[in-house]
C-alpha positions in Angstrom: -0.3 0.1 0.2 1.9 2.9 -1.2 -0.5 5.8 0.8 -3.4 6.1 2.4 -5.6 8.9 2.1 -8.3 10.2 4.2 -10.7 13.1 4.9 -9.9 15.7 7.2 -12.8 17.9 8.7 -12.9 21.3 10.4 -13.9 21.8 14.1 -13.4 25.1 16.1 -10.6 26.3 13.9 -8.7 23.4 14.4 -8.7 20.2 11.9 -9.2 16.6 13.1 -9.4 13.3 11.0 -11.8 10.0 12.0 -10.1 7.0 12.7 -11.5 3.6 14.0 -10.5 1.8 16.9 -10.9 -1.5 18.6 -12.4 -4.8 17.8 -15.2 -4.5 16.6 -14.3 -0.6 15.9 -15.7 2.4 17.3 -14.9 5.8 15.6 -12.7 8.3 17.5 -12.1 12.2 16.2 -8.5 13.2 16.6 -7.0 16.7 16.2 -4.1 16.6 13.6 -1.1 18.1 15.3 2.4 18.4 13.2 3.7 19.6 16.3 3.8 16.4 19.0 4.3 13.0 18.5 1.6 11.5 20.9 -1.6 9.8 20.1 -4.1 10.1 23.1 -8.3 9.4 22.7 -10.5 9.7 26.1 -11.6 6.2 27.3 -14.1 4.7 29.2 -13.9 6.0 32.8 -12.0 9.2 31.9 -13.1 11.9 34.7 -13.1 15.5 33.4 -13.1 14.9 29.6 -15.5 17.2 28.5 -19.1 16.9 27.1 -19.1 18.7 24.0 -16.8 15.7 22.0 -18.3 14.4 18.7 -18.3 10.6 19.8 -18.6 8.9 22.9 -15.9 7.9 24.9 -13.7 4.7 23.6 -15.1 1.9 25.5 -11.8 -0.3 25.9 -13.6 -3.0 27.7 -15.6 -3.7 24.6 -12.7 -4.3 22.0 -11.5 -7.7 21.7 -7.9 -6.6 20.5 -7.3 -4.2 23.3 -4.3 -4.3 25.7 -2.5 -2.3 28.0 0.9 -2.2 27.9 3.1 -3.4 30.8 6.2 -2.0 32.1 8.6 -3.8 30.1 6.6 -2.9 27.1 6.9 1.2 27.5 7.1 3.4 24.7 6.3 6.9 25.9 5.4 6.2 29.0 6.9 5.8 32.6 6.6 2.7 34.7 4.1 2.5 37.8 3.7 0.9 40.7 0.7 -1.5 39.3 3.0 -2.6 35.8 1.3 -0.1 33.7 2.8 2.8 31.7 1.8 6.4 32.4 1.8 8.9 29.8 1.3 12.9 30.5 1.2 15.8 27.9 1.1 19.3 28.2 0.8 21.6 25.4 1.6 25.4 25.0 -1.6 27.2 25.3 -2.2 25.3 28.9 -4.2 22.4 28.0 -3.1 18.9 28.7 -4.3 15.0 29.4 -3.0 12.1 31.2 -3.3 8.4 30.9 -1.9 4.7 30.4 -0.2 3.6 27.4 -2.0 0.8 25.5 -2.1 -0.8 22.1 -5.5 -1.5 19.9 -6.2 -1.9 16.3 -7.2 0.8 14.1 -8.5 1.1 10.4 -6.6 3.3 8.5 -8.2 4.3 4.5 -10.4 6.3 2.6 -14.0 6.7 3.6 -13.8 4.4 6.6 -17.5 4.0 7.5 -18.2 2.6 3.9 -15.3 0.6 3.6 -15.5 -0.9 6.9 -18.2 -3.9 6.8 -19.3 -6.7 9.4 -21.1 -9.8 9.2 -23.3 -11.0 12.0 -20.7 -12.3 13.9 -19.2 -8.5 14.0 -15.7 -9.2 12.6 -14.7 -6.7 10.6 -13.2 -7.4 6.8 -10.7 -4.6 6.2 -7.0 -4.6 6.6 -6.0 -2.8 10.1 -2.9 -2.4 11.9 -1.6 -2.3 15.5 -1.5 1.4 17.1 0.3 2.2 20.6 -1.8 5.2 22.1 -2.6 6.5 24.9 -6.0 5.8 27.0 -7.0 9.4 28.4 -7.7 9.3 32.1 -8.1 13.1 32.6 -7.9 16.5 30.4 -7.7 19.9 31.0 -8.8 23.3 29.0 -8.9 23.0 25.4 -8.9 18.8 25.6 -11.9 19.2 27.7 -13.8 21.4 25.6 -12.8 20.8 22.0 -14.8 19.0 19.1 -12.3 16.3 18.8 -12.4 14.0 21.0 -8.5 13.2 21.0 -5.1 13.9 19.2 -3.3 12.5 17.0 0.7 13.6 16.5 2.4 13.6 13.5 5.6 14.5 14.4 9.2 12.9 13.8 9.8 11.2 16.7 8.6 7.3 17.3 5.0 6.9 18.1 3.6 9.3 16.1 1.1 8.1 13.4 3.0 8.2 10.0 5.9 7.0 11.8 4.3 3.8 13.2 2.6 3.0 9.9 6.0 3.4 8.3 7.8 1.5 11.1 5.1 -1.5 10.3 5.5 -1.4 6.7 2.1 -0.1 5.9 3.5 2.9 4.1 7.0 2.8 2.2 8.3 6.2 2.4 9.0 8.8 5.5 6.3 11.3 4.2 3.2 12.6 4.5 0.8 15.5 3.4 -1.9 17.8 4.6 -3.9 19.7 2.4 -6.2 22.1 4.4 -9.2 24.3 3.1 -11.8 26.0 5.2 -15.6 26.2 5.3 -17.6 28.7 7.1 -19.8 25.9 8.7 -18.0 23.6 11.0 -17.7 19.6 10.7 -17.2 19.9 6.8 -14.8 17.8 5.0 -12.4 20.5 4.1 -9.2 18.8 3.1 -7.3 15.3 2.9 -4.4 14.1 4.9 -2.4 11.4 3.0 0.3 8.9 4.7 3.0 7.7 2.6 3.2 10.7 0.2 0.6 13.1 -1.6 -2.6 12.1 -3.6 -2.3 13.4 -6.9 -6.5 13.2 -7.2 -6.1 16.5 -5.1 -4.8 18.2 -8.5 -1.2 18.4 -7.6 2.0 16.1 -8.5 5.2 15.9 -6.6 6.5 17.6 -9.3 4.6 20.6 -8.9 5.8 21.0 -5.5 8.0 23.9 -4.4 10.6 22.9 -1.3 11.5 24.7 1.6 14.4 23.3 3.4 13.7 21.8 6.5 15.5 21.7 9.6 14.7 18.2 11.8 17.9 18.7 14.4 15.0 19.8 17.2 12.5 17.1 16.2 10.1 20.0 15.0 9.5 20.7 11.3 11.4 24.1 11.3 11.9 26.3 8.4 13.3 29.6 7.9 11.7 33.0 6.6 14.1 34.9 4.3 11.6 38.1 4.2 8.0 39.4 5.0 5.9 41.6 2.5 2.7 43.6 2.4 0.8 43.5 -0.5 -1.6 46.4 0.2 -3.9 45.6 -2.9 -4.7 42.1 -1.4 -4.8 38.9 -3.6 -5.8 35.2 -2.4 -2.7 33.8 -4.2 0.8 34.5 -5.4 0.3 34.9 -9.2 -2.2 37.3 -8.0 0.3 40.0 -7.8 4.2 40.8 -8.2 6.1 42.0 -5.3 8.4 44.4 -7.3 5.0 46.5 -7.8 4.7 50.0 -6.0 2.2 48.5 -3.9 4.5 46.3 -2.1 6.1 46.7 1.2 8.6 44.9 2.7 9.2 44.6 6.7 12.1 46.2 7.8 13.9 43.5 9.9 16.5 41.2 9.1 16.6 37.7 8.4 18.0 36.8 11.9 15.3 38.7 13.8 12.9 37.0 11.3 13.8 33.7 12.6 14.3 34.3 16.2 14.9 31.2 18.2 13.2 28.8 15.7 10.3 28.5 13.0 8.1 26.0 13.3 5.1 24.6 10.9 2.6 23.6 13.7 -0.8 22.3 12.2 -2.2 22.0 16.1 -2.1 25.5 16.2 -5.1 27.6 14.5 -3.4 30.5 13.8 -0.1 32.1 13.0 2.1 33.3 15.8 4.8 35.8 15.1 8.0 36.5 17.6 7.0 39.9 19.4 10.1 41.2 18.1 8.7 41.7 15.1 5.6 43.4 16.5 7.0 46.8 15.8 8.3 46.2 12.1 4.7 44.9 11.3 2.9 47.9 13.0 4.8 49.9 10.9 4.3 48.3 7.5 0.6 48.0 8.3 0.3 51.7 9.3 2.2 52.4 6.0 -0.1 50.2 4.0 -3.3 51.1 5.8 -3.0 53.6 8.2 -3.6 51.7 11.4 -1.7 49.1 13.6 -2.4 45.5 12.8 -5.6 44.5 14.9 -5.0 42.8 18.3 -8.7 42.7 19.1 -11.8 41.8 17.3 -12.8 44.2 14.3 -15.9 45.2 13.2 -15.5 45.4 9.6 -17.5 44.5 6.6 -16.8 41.7 4.7 -16.5 43.7 1.4 -13.8 45.5 3.1 -11.9 43.1 4.8 -11.4 41.5 1.0 -9.3 44.6 0.4 -6.8 44.5 3.5 -3.1 43.6 2.6 -2.1 40.4 1.8 0.9 39.0 4.1 3.3 37.3 1.9 6.1 35.0 3.2 9.2 34.5 1.5 10.8 30.9 2.8 14.1 29.6 2.3 13.9 27.1 -0.3 15.4 23.7 -0.4 18.4 23.4 -3.3 16.0 20.8 -5.0 14.1 23.4 -6.2 17.0 24.4 -8.9 16.1 21.2 -10.7 12.2 21.5 -10.8 9.7 23.1 -13.1 8.9 25.9 -10.8 5.2 26.7 -9.5 3.7 30.2 -9.2 4.8 30.0 -5.6 8.4 30.2 -6.2 10.1 33.2 -6.2 13.2 32.6 -8.7 14.8 35.7 -8.8 18.4 34.3 -10.2 20.3 36.9 -7.4 20.6 35.8 -4.2 18.3 33.4 -3.5 16.9 31.7 -6.5 13.8 29.7 -6.2 12.9 30.6 -2.4 9.2 29.2 -1.5 6.3 32.3 -1.6 3.4 31.6 0.7 0.7 34.1 0.6 -1.8 35.1 3.5 -4.5 36.5 2.7 -7.3 38.4 4.6 -9.2 35.3 4.7 -6.9 33.2 6.7 -5.5 35.7 8.9 -8.8 37.2 9.9 -11.8 34.8 11.1 -15.6 35.7 11.3 -16.9 34.8 15.0 -20.6 33.5 14.4 -21.2 34.9 17.9 -20.6 38.6 17.4 -20.3 39.0 14.0 -17.0 40.3 14.4 -13.6 39.7 12.6 -11.0 38.2 14.9 -7.0 38.1 14.2 -5.7 34.7 13.4 -2.2 36.3 13.1 -0.7 37.5 17.0 3.3 39.2 17.7 2.1 39.3 21.6 4.0 36.4 22.6 1.1 34.2 23.3 3.3 31.6 24.3 6.4 31.3 26.4 8.3 30.0 24.1 9.1 33.5 22.3 9.7 31.6 18.7 7.2 31.8 15.5 4.6 29.1 14.5 3.3 28.8 11.4 -0.3 27.6 12.2 -2.9 25.6 10.1 -3.8 29.1 8.5 -0.5 29.3 6.8 -0.9 26.0 5.5 -4.5 26.2 4.1 -5.3 26.0 0.4 -1.9 24.3 -0.2 -1.3 20.5 -0.3 1.9 20.6 1.9 4.5 17.6 2.0 6.2 16.5 5.0 9.3 15.0 3.3 11.3 13.9 6.4 14.1 11.7 4.6 14.9 14.6 2.4 14.8 17.4 5.1 12.3 19.3 3.0 8.6 20.5 2.8 6.9 21.1 -0.1 4.1 23.4 -1.2 1.6 23.3 -4.2 -1.5 25.6 -4.1 -4.8 23.4 -3.8 -8.4 23.9 -3.2 -7.8 20.9 -1.3 -11.6 19.6 -2.4 -11.8 16.0 -1.0 -14.6 15.5 -3.4 -11.9 15.1 -6.0 -11.2 11.8 -4.2 -14.5 11.0 -3.2 -16.1 11.1 -7.1 -15.2 10.3 -10.4 -13.9 13.5 -12.8 -16.9 14.9 -14.0 -19.5 13.4 -11.5 -18.5 15.1 -8.4 -21.0 16.3 -5.8 -21.5 19.9 -6.8 -21.3 21.4 -3.4 -20.5 24.9 -3.6 -17.3 26.3 -2.3 -18.3 29.3 -0.1 -17.0 33.0 -0.9 -14.0 33.3 1.9 -15.7 37.0 2.1 -19.2 35.9 2.3 -21.3 38.4 4.6 -21.8 37.7 8.5 -25.8 37.3 7.3 -24.7 35.0 4.5 -22.8 32.7 6.6 -25.7 32.3 9.5 -28.1 31.7 6.6 -25.9 28.3 5.3 -25.4 27.1 8.4 -29.2 27.1 9.1 -30.0 25.3 5.7 -27.0 22.9 6.3 -28.3 21.7 9.8 -31.6 20.9 8.4 -30.3 19.5 5.3 -27.5 17.1 6.7 -29.3 14.9 9.1 -26.5 12.0 8.1 -24.1 14.0 10.3 -26.7 14.9 13.1 -24.4 14.1 16.1 -21.5 16.5 14.9 -24.0 19.4 13.9 -25.9 18.7 17.4 -22.4 19.1 19.1 -21.4 22.5 17.4 -24.9 24.0 18.1 -24.6 22.8 21.9 -21.5 24.4 22.1 -22.3 27.3 20.4 -25.3 28.0 22.5 -23.3 27.8 25.6 -21.2 30.6 24.8 -23.8 32.9 23.7 -25.3 36.1 24.9 -28.5 36.2 26.5 -29.9 38.0 23.3 -32.5 35.2 21.1 -30.2 36.0 18.1 -29.2 32.0 18.0 -32.4 30.6 19.1 -33.4 29.1 15.5 -30.1 27.4 15.6 -31.6 25.2 18.2 -34.9 24.7 16.4 -32.8 23.7 13.4 -30.8 21.1 15.3 -34.0 19.7 16.6 -35.5 18.8 13.2 
C-alpha cells in the first residue's frame, strides 16, 4: 500500500480526522498535530474529559483486541507501581492530558465508514494495524472543550502516526501530506491527510511542489523565513500580484530577527504566532499600508472591506532541490541572491476569521507573545489552500497551491458532488443563512452538528440571536 488518504474535517478552527479503533471498531475523532508525537483518545472511565466531543468515550472493555502495556513494554510512558505505563502531555496554550499507554487495532483508509463491513459475528473484513496510543484518564482546557475527541501526533519521533505506520511497513516512505481548506460551517470535510506521500487526485503531483528547506535537529518541522512583505491591494494567491510593484511593502527587519529562536510549522495551532520581536516592524508596515496598526482585538468590519486588506507574503528559504525543478507560481526565482525561494500568501481570509457569536472578525495572526517559547509558529492558517508535503527523508517541505477539495477523491472526474465552495468573504448574514440550511439538510451527520450547536449556545449572550440554531438542530 504506497499511501493512504483520509478526509480532514474542520472543528472550531482546528482540523481533525476520523479513526476507527478496536474490535469491533469504534469511531474516534482526533485533532491532527504536526507539533507533537503522541496519540491519545479519551477512554471509558475518563474523568473531566468534556461533554462536547463528537463521539462517546472509547470503550476499551468492548474491544477484543485491546491491550494495556506493561512496564517492560513502555514506549512513551513511565513505569507505574501497578505495572502499567503512565503518559502525560502538556501544550503551549495550557491544555494537558494524562493516561495509560495501550495498544489496539485501527483501520486506516478512505471513507472508513463505507469501507468497513461486518458480518453477523461482528468480524470486520478490512486490513487493520496495531497502534500504540494513550487512553486518556483526565484532560484540561482545550482537550476538555474541543469538538475532536483526542489528538494524533504527526511529529518526527517514534510514536507518531506516520512513524508507526512506516515502522510496520504500512507505508513505504517517510512522507505525509496535509491539504487544508476552510468552510464557514464547522464539521465539513475540508481537505485530506495522505500518509506515505501525496495524493495527485487533489490536483498536484510531487513535481509541482516548491520545497522549503527543513531543519529537523530539534524534532520539529523547522523552516526559515527570508523576508515578509505586505501587498497593499490584497490577493488570494501569489500569482495575483508581483512583489516588485509599487503596492508592496517589505518589513524592515533582518533575516536573523525574522527567525528568532525558531520557526515551526504546526498544524495543531490554529493561527500564526510570530515572535513578539516582529511586532513593531509589522505595525510600522501596516500603518504605511492602511493607516492603522495591525489589530490585536476583534474588529467590526464588512466582509467586502476585509477583502481589500493587505495580503501578507512570506518568502521562505527554498530547498536546493528546487533548482532542478519546473517551478510553480509559488516560487520566487529571482536568479540573484536567493534563487527559487518559496512564496506563501496569507490573505485576509486566512489571517482574520468571522466569529459567528459576535459577527466580528478575529485576528489569526499574533505578535503578542501568546506562548512562553517566544519563537514563531506557522499554524494551520498558514498552510491553508496548499497541499503540504512533509518529506522527512530529504529534510524538506513542499508547498503546492490547491483547493484541497476532497470531492476530487470521492467522485470520478465530471461526476463530483457539486457542493458550492463558499466565498471566503461572505457576509455575516450569508454565513448564518448557510448554517441554518446546512443543519436542517444534513441529518446524516446530525451528531456533529448537534455538538456544534450545543457549544455555540453555551457561549452565546442573553440575546435570542441563536434560537433558530436550537430549532434547526432539533429538526
